[in-house]
Backbone as ProteinMPNN parsed JSONL, in Angstrom:
{"seq_chain_A": "MECMYCKGEMVKSSAPFDVNRRGYHIHWDALPAWVCTQCGEAYFEGEEVSRIQKAISILEREVLSQEAV", "coords_chain_A": {"N_chain_A": [[74.396, 102.378, 91.637], [75.125, 105.067, 93.804], [77.748, 106.661, 95.586], [77.208, 108.123, 98.723], [78.915, 109.963, 99.812], [80.974, 110.906, 98.014], [79.827, 110.765, 95.556], [80.724, 108.894, 93.784], [80.963, 105.831, 91.808], [79.431, 102.858, 92.963], [80.433, 99.542, 93.506], [79.827, 96.01, 93.598], [81.578, 94.25, 95.97], [84.025, 93.485, 98.402], [84.728, 94.259, 101.85], [86.77, 95.184, 104.665], [85.938, 94.973, 108.188], [85.713, 96.261, 111.462], [85.19, 95.857, 114.981], [85.181, 97.219, 118.177], [84.933, 96.634, 121.589], [84.97, 97.469, 124.856], [87.74, 96.879, 125.197], [87.957, 94.527, 123.749], [88.146, 92.934, 120.541], [86.822, 92.49, 117.278], [87.484, 91.363, 114.052], [86.837, 91.385, 110.625], [88.091, 90.225, 107.628], [87.042, 90.404, 105.036], [83.966, 91.286, 104.151], [80.968, 90.867, 102.279], [80.097, 93.659, 100.331], [79.022, 96.909, 99.118], [81.221, 98.906, 97.446], [82.808, 102.028, 97.069], [84.259, 103.169, 94.087], [85.799, 105.415, 93.957], [86.315, 106.699, 96.537], [86.421, 104.616, 98.347], [84.587, 104.109, 100.356], [82.418, 101.925, 102.151], [79.385, 100.105, 101.963], [77.207, 98.048, 103.697], [74.903, 95.415, 103.12], [71.583, 94.473, 104.29], [71.589, 91.728, 105.248], [74.3, 91.295, 105.895], [74.66, 93.31, 107.783], [72.985, 92.345, 109.788], [74.409, 90.028, 110.517], [76.735, 91.226, 111.528], [75.647, 92.687, 113.69], [74.704, 90.565, 115.262], [77.119, 89.308, 115.965], [78.275, 91.38, 117.463], [76.453, 91.5, 119.59], [76.889, 88.982, 120.765], [79.595, 89.287, 121.492], [79.373, 91.435, 123.338], [77.783, 90.209, 125.305], [79.53, 88.181, 126.157], [81.659, 89.733, 127.13], [80.388, 91.114, 129.224], [79.732, 88.912, 130.848], [82.268, 88.074, 131.594], [83.128, 90.272, 133.038], [81.463, 90.114, 135.201], [82.468, 88.099, 136.715]], "CA_chain_A": [[74.353, 102.917, 92.98], [76.029, 106.209, 93.923], [78.291, 106.905, 96.925], [76.59, 109.305, 99.321], [79.948, 110.916, 100.223], [81.696, 111.547, 96.909], [79.027, 110.562, 94.339], [81.375, 107.918, 92.914], [80.23, 104.605, 91.481], [79.528, 101.765, 93.92], [80.478, 98.228, 92.878], [79.738, 94.886, 94.523], [82.929, 93.801, 96.27], [84.109, 93.123, 99.813], [85.423, 95.269, 102.641], [87.036, 94.783, 106.048], [85.105, 95.625, 109.199], [86.227, 96.069, 112.814], [84.357, 96.252, 116.113], [85.888, 97.239, 119.452], [84.054, 96.791, 122.745], [85.58, 97.293, 126.179], [89.05, 96.254, 125.084], [87.903, 93.343, 122.901], [88.159, 93.321, 119.133], [86.436, 91.538, 116.226], [87.905, 91.847, 112.734], [86.516, 90.596, 109.437], [88.948, 90.635, 106.509], [86.285, 90.726, 103.823], [82.523, 91.058, 104.151], [80.344, 91.361, 101.048], [79.694, 95.061, 100.48], [79.097, 97.826, 97.984], [82.401, 99.727, 97.72], [82.972, 103.139, 96.138], [85.475, 103.077, 93.28], [86.583, 106.642, 94.107], [86.785, 106.998, 97.895], [86.567, 103.388, 99.126], [83.515, 103.957, 101.345], [81.728, 100.644, 101.993], [78.026, 99.963, 102.485], [76.839, 96.649, 103.881], [73.476, 95.154, 102.951], [70.872, 94.037, 105.485], [72.031, 90.424, 105.751], [75.61, 91.465, 106.525], [74.447, 94.125, 108.982], [72.433, 91.425, 110.794], [75.529, 89.192, 110.991], [77.592, 92.084, 112.346], [74.929, 92.971, 114.934], [74.684, 89.339, 116.057], [78.464, 89.137, 116.52], [78.442, 92.399, 118.501], [75.647, 91.062, 120.736], [77.606, 87.876, 121.403], [80.779, 89.862, 122.123], [78.961, 92.191, 124.519], [77.331, 89.242, 126.308], [80.734, 87.541, 126.688], [82.397, 90.731, 127.91], [79.645, 91.331, 130.467], [79.845, 87.73, 131.704], [83.628, 88.081, 132.138], [83.208, 91.345, 134.029], [80.672, 89.723, 136.368], [83.209, 87.079, 137.474]], "C_chain_A": [[75.431, 103.992, 93.085], [76.466, 106.401, 95.379], [77.692, 108.187, 97.497], [77.622, 110.345, 99.766], [80.568, 111.656, 99.047], [80.965, 111.448, 95.573], [79.688, 109.619, 93.336], [80.509, 106.687, 92.694], [80.49, 103.539, 92.542], [79.517, 100.45, 93.15], [80.4, 97.154, 93.957], [81.135, 94.327, 94.711], [82.94, 93.259, 97.696], [84.927, 94.185, 100.533], [85.697, 94.72, 104.036], [86.099, 95.523, 106.999], [85.648, 95.271, 110.571], [85.235, 96.565, 113.848], [85.225, 96.181, 117.361], [84.887, 97.477, 120.568], [84.839, 96.481, 124.004], [86.898, 96.518, 126.119], [89.09, 94.973, 124.262], [87.68, 93.779, 121.457], [87.671, 92.17, 118.253], [86.846, 92.165, 114.896], [87.456, 90.862, 111.661], [87.411, 91.12, 108.325], [88.134, 91.101, 105.312], [84.823, 90.307, 103.966], [81.96, 91.558, 102.824], [79.804, 92.779, 101.265], [79.65, 95.748, 99.126], [80.226, 98.792, 98.326], [82.544, 100.795, 96.637], [84.306, 103.022, 95.406], [86.352, 104.317, 93.423], [87.164, 106.81, 95.509], [86.94, 105.77, 98.785], [85.528, 103.182, 100.22], [82.767, 102.651, 101.074], [80.355, 100.692, 102.64], [77.713, 98.477, 102.552], [75.334, 96.504, 103.744], [72.903, 94.55, 104.233], [71.347, 92.731, 106.089], [73.372, 90.535, 106.468], [75.497, 92.287, 107.805], [73.896, 93.247, 110.103], [73.526, 90.529, 111.365], [76.451, 89.989, 111.903], [76.931, 92.344, 113.697], [74.882, 91.746, 115.84], [76.044, 89.115, 116.713], [78.725, 90.142, 117.636], [77.663, 92.002, 119.752], [76.341, 89.943, 121.496], [78.831, 88.4, 122.135], [80.401, 90.603, 123.402], [78.507, 91.262, 125.642], [78.536, 88.568, 126.965], [81.53, 88.498, 127.574], [81.702, 90.957, 129.245], [79.75, 90.129, 131.395], [81.24, 87.638, 132.316], [83.779, 89.135, 133.227], [82.476, 90.967, 135.31], [81.422, 88.731, 137.255], [84.143, 87.701, 138.454]], "O_chain_A": [[76.518, 103.848, 92.524], [75.647, 106.313, 96.293], [77.674, 109.22, 96.826], [77.26, 111.482, 100.067], [80.679, 112.882, 99.067], [81.431, 111.986, 94.569], [79.273, 109.547, 92.18], [79.459, 106.527, 93.317], [81.628, 103.34, 92.968], [78.698, 100.257, 92.252], [80.848, 97.358, 95.085], [81.805, 93.971, 93.741], [81.971, 92.644, 98.14], [85.71, 94.912, 99.921], [84.943, 93.884, 104.535], [85.541, 96.565, 106.656], [86.005, 94.12, 110.824], [84.532, 97.553, 113.636], [85.925, 95.192, 117.578], [84.086, 98.41, 120.504], [85.315, 95.361, 124.193], [87.125, 95.604, 126.913], [90.161, 94.389, 124.093], [87.11, 94.835, 121.186], [88.057, 91.018, 118.455], [86.589, 93.342, 114.644], [87.671, 89.655, 111.78], [87.483, 92.328, 108.103], [88.492, 92.076, 104.651], [84.495, 89.122, 103.909], [82.427, 92.569, 102.298], [79.139, 93.054, 102.263], [80.167, 95.242, 98.13], [80.196, 99.43, 99.379], [82.418, 100.51, 95.446], [85.348, 102.804, 96.023], [87.525, 104.285, 93.052], [88.364, 107.038, 95.66], [87.525, 105.862, 99.863], [85.579, 102.184, 100.938], [82.511, 102.305, 99.921], [80.184, 101.247, 103.725], [77.926, 97.74, 101.589], [74.576, 97.363, 104.196], [73.643, 94.167, 105.139], [71.496, 92.628, 107.307], [73.562, 89.938, 107.528], [76.164, 91.992, 108.797], [74.305, 93.394, 111.255], [73.563, 90.296, 112.573], [76.899, 89.485, 112.933], [77.582, 92.234, 114.736], [75.007, 91.873, 117.058], [76.112, 88.768, 117.892], [79.333, 89.795, 118.649], [78.169, 92.155, 120.864], [76.378, 89.951, 122.726], [79.086, 88.007, 123.273], [81.042, 90.419, 124.436], [78.816, 91.507, 126.808], [78.567, 88.401, 128.185], [82.015, 88.114, 128.639], [82.357, 90.989, 130.287], [79.848, 90.302, 132.61], [81.382, 87.172, 133.446], [84.474, 88.917, 134.219], [82.827, 91.445, 136.388], [81.059, 88.539, 138.416], [84.843, 86.991, 139.175]]}, "name": "protein", "num_of_chains": 1, "seq": "MECMYCKGEMVKSSAPFDVNRRGYHIHWDALPAWVCTQCGEAYFEGEEVSRIQKAISILEREVLSQEAV"}
């Protein structure tokens, strides 16, 4: 696999990921990812993207419920 930014080699590894929504923050220290050996760019596969999207949905729902109070 080739990095779309620098054309470096991608290797199976892990990478951190952060999400910020309306003053709230979710941080993962290490999600499975393809990481470029040259520039460090990370690509997440479908399963991880689904987990991230689910967490964002839960966070947004919680934030909206707190704002409604």
